[in-house]
C-alpha positions, 0 to 999 in steps of 0.5 A: 548161429545158435543163441541163448537168452538169459533173464533175471529179476531180483525183487519179490515185488516183481513177477514172471511178466518181467522175465517174459518182457526181457525174453521178448526184447532178446528174441527181437534182437536175436531175429535181427541177428539171424540167430535161433534161440536154442535156450531160454534160462532165467532166475526169478527173485534172485539178487544181482549180487548173487554169483551167477553159478550159484543161481539155478538159471545162471548155472544152467546157462554156464553149463550150456556155454561150457558145453558149446551149445550156443555162440551168442548170449543175449541179455536185456543188459549186463545187469542181468548177469550181474551187478557186482563189477568183479563178477560181471567182469569175470563171467563175461571174460569167461564167456568171451574167451570161449568165443561167445558173443554177448549182446545186451539188447537194451544197454547196447553191449556187444562183444564185437564192438571195439569199445566193449571193454570201456562200455563194460567197466562203465557198466559194471561200475554203475551196477556196482554203485546201484547196489551200494545205493540200494543198500544205503536206501534200504537201510535208511528206510528200514531205520525210518520205519522203526523210528515210526514204530514199525518193525524192520526185522524178520519173523521172531518165534512167538510172534506173527508179522501183520501188514498194516497201513504204513508198515508191519508190526508183530503180533503175539502168537499165543500158541508159541508164546506158551512155549516161549514161557515154558522154556524160560520157566524150565531154564530158570528152574536149573534144567539144562538146555539139552534137557529143554530141547529134548522135552520139546522135540519128544512133545512134537513142538515145531522149532522156529523153522519147523524142524526139530529143536537144538541147543542153538535155537534156544541158548543161541549167543548172549553177545548177539542177543540171539536164541530164545533165551536172549531175545529182549522182545519177550520183555517188550524191548525191540532192538534193531540193527545189531548186525549187518550181512557182508558178502565174502569176496572170496567165497561169495557167502554172506557173513554176519557182522556185529555193529557197534552197540551205539548204532543199535536202535531200540524201541519199547514195545510193551504190548508185545511182552510175553515174559515178565521181569522177574522170570527174565531176571532169573534167566539173565542171572543164570546166563550172565554168570561168568560174563563181562558187561559185553556178554563175553565169557571171562574164561573160555574153556580150551578143547580137552578132547582128542577126537571130539567131532571127528567121529560119526554116530553109528545111528544118525551119522551126526558128530560124536563129541564129549558128552561128559568127562568120561565119555564120547556120545552123539551130539544130536542125541545130546542136544535134541534128544531120542526124538532125533536119535536114539543115542550112542556113547563110548568111553573116552579113555578107551577111544583115545588110547586105541586110536592113538595106539594105531599111530604109535604102532606105525611110528615104532619102527626102525625107519621112523626111528631112523628118520627122527634121528636124522631130522634130530641131528639136522635141527641140532646142526641148524640150532647150534651152529659152529664155535664161530657162530657162538662168538658172533652171537655173544658179540650181538648180544653185547650190541643189543645190551648196549642198545637196550641200555640207551633206550632205557636211558632215553625213556628215563630222560624224556619219558615212555613213548609208543615208539621207544616201548616198541623199540625196547620190546624188539631189541629185548626179544631179539636178545632173548632168542639169541640167548636161548639159541646159546643155552640150547647149544650148551644143553645139547653138548652137555647131553653128549649126544643122548640115545636118540632112538631110545628117547623117541621110543619113550616118547611114543609109548607115552604118546596118548598122555603127551597128546593130552597136554596140548589138546588144541595142537593134538587135534590138528595133528590127529585130524590130519592123520585120521580124517572122518572116523566112521563108527559102526556097530556090529554083532556082539555089541562091538564097536568098530571104527572105519577110517578112509584114506587120510593125508598124514599130517600136512606140514604141521609146523609149517615150512619151518620150525623155530626152536630158537625164538620160541615162535611156533614151538610144538608144545606137547612136552614140558619146555626144556632145551633138549626136549624142545629139540626132540619134539621139533625132530618128531614134527619134522618126521611127521612132515616128512612122512606126510610128504612121502605118503609112506604110511596110513592108507586105510584102517578098520579097527575095533574100539570095544567088544561086548 
């Protein structure tokens, strides 16, 4: 029989002898089983909470298993596979389903034992609890170190970490500290973060990660205290325990979660000051303008461009975004400067009209008009119903009005409560929805069946302006149509857009379109009963076309010449 051994250790305080010890124990067990060890896979300094397929050695072992290269897998214990109970169960079941026998040389697990599921469950629970306990003890130890005047975080730009008896502490790095002060001075003087990043990259100053400087490294997040300009360490204030990392059970990726402010630990370390109070205050005044006490912007600007982020730079392949009110340009050149990309820009109005004209040209066809009219009439029937429906609707309105009156009387007598307020709101929403349905019916009847095809063509002729009225919705539509747009520079300064095969508008409205209750309405046009029905019909047309994949296979189009 062919066997494979998998070994792993998690702490950087261990070394390769730990792996060799595991191999030795497993080889001895393989000899007793009469198996020949064909493969020895291992992972060094990788946590047991990391998915097996995300480890180099673990992934290689799974590949060998799926290829049928061994019949027995030997591990020191199931915790070497994973310390996450769900991950362990998934991997073990996957291997045993393929007929692979798993043997734990030290913990006694064996796929051939009848009680393996009970043992696996107990072992998995113990391993999972071990991780929880380890996290708790690690966090407790770090908190204690901060209380004793040591540091518990990672490296911060402008400082080196110095190991001393009892723990670690920061020590000012004079060369980096000089650039910290320079960044603060430049920002306080009114220079943009992009301009600061450009200057640093042009001078070849290494970033905190020894790469090129980006806006995020300098500005970061005022709410999270990240970025050079928000790091309170530079004024001698050490803050720890701002956040924690939680693993997403679906993706296996770690996500940063902010902790409540009352859980933060702060310590005064005046010897680590790099920036004086006056300079820090000037920077804070500029950053905090327009923010509340928690650092949140009081008004968040909505997206205003139709194609920002969908196009790629012809020079560096980076994202092309709106660099000002009039032009799209390379984000890398804007944020990092010519040291990273020599730059590219193109008029926004020209790009948007040219690309939207492709959509308009494809939809201005007898087939599209017929599809739209069919969808319109179907929605008209769904939304208005029969005369009998109108009678029932009016009866329901009367019932709702009566119930609303009773709720109002109850509030007047006993006062408002959450339950009464919620019930009143629900009843009023139901009544409003039915009233809107009846209004839509009346409007459509008054319109005396308008020329649907003519209205459809008029909408498409003004499609660019209509899309700009709601760029958030429009961007989702256009992103589904075009996918990634690769810009190319050709002779005579021609700019071409290359679009790969794209799926057209995957169910923009979802499985159903609500034109009655107002939830999910597609608001590219002013809200009006007839126009609401028209836009819903247009939406249904898009979804129908997308499902049948009738149009849009591949384009190459000129955006600009000369």
